[in-house]
C-alpha positions in Angstrom: 0.1 0.0 -0.4 1.8 3.1 -1.2 0.8 6.6 -0.3 2.4 9.8 -1.7 2.9 12.2 1.0 4.1 15.4 -1.0 1.1 14.6 -3.4 -1.5 14.6 -0.4 -0.1 17.7 0.5 -0.1 19.6 -2.5 -3.9 18.4 -2.7 -4.3 19.8 0.7 -2.7 23.0 -0.4 -4.5 23.4 -3.3 -8.1 22.9 -1.1 -7.0 24.8 2.3 -4.7 27.2 0.5 -2.5 30.1 3.0 -4.9 28.2 5.8 -2.9 25.0 5.4 -0.3 24.1 7.4 1.9 21.2 7.9 4.6 22.6 10.0 4.2 20.4 13.2 4.1 16.9 11.5 6.9 15.0 12.7 8.6 14.3 9.2 10.4 10.7 10.7 7.1 9.5 10.0 6.7 10.7 6.7 7.8 7.2 5.0 6.3 4.8 6.9 2.8 6.9 6.2 3.6 6.2 2.7 5.1 2.2 3.3 2.4 1.1 5.2 4.5 -0.6 7.5 3.6 -1.7 10.9 5.8 0.3 13.5 6.4 0.5 16.9 6.4 4.0 18.8 7.9 5.2 21.7 5.5 8.0 22.7 7.9 8.6 26.1 5.1 7.6 28.4 4.5 4.4 26.6 4.7 2.3 23.4 2.2 1.6 21.0 2.4 -0.2 17.4 0.2 0.3 14.6 0.4 2.0 11.3 0.4 5.4 10.9 -2.3 7.5 9.1 -2.8 11.3 8.9 -5.9 13.4 9.8 -7.7 15.5 7.1 -8.4 19.0 7.6 -5.8 22.4 6.8 -3.8 21.4 10.0 -2.8 17.3 8.9 -1.7 15.1 12.6 0.2 11.6 12.2 -1.7 9.0 13.7 -1.0 5.7 15.2 -3.6 3.4 13.6 -3.6 0.5 16.3 -5.7 -2.1 14.0 -5.8 -2.6 10.1 -9.7 -1.5 10.4 -9.2 1.8 12.4 -10.9 4.7 11.1 -9.1 7.1 13.9 -7.1 6.8 16.9 -6.7 8.9 19.9 -2.6 8.3 19.4 -1.1 11.4 17.6 2.3 11.4 16.9 4.1 14.7 18.0 7.9 16.0 17.2 9.2 14.1 20.3 7.9 10.5 19.1 10.1 8.5 18.4 9.9 5.1 15.9 11.4 2.0 18.2 11.5 -0.4 15.1 9.7 -1.7 12.4 7.3 -5.3 12.9 6.7 -6.1 9.7 
């Protein structure tokens, strides 16, 4: 499941114009968003595994999707969160 981060950002920039802001996205997670691999993330207070998704809207946020059939998540990826390992 290959997704292209740059293409998605271009679409969002066209849709939201000057309001669009992806500056808070942790760039370390772009490749995992694109390749769809399952990873383990250290949030500082706990470790969880899943795949990377992204919110819609003018200020996107990476999400850790815990299950393949997840449609949302409360685990948002911040600037200080780290990838510990690739699971698959």
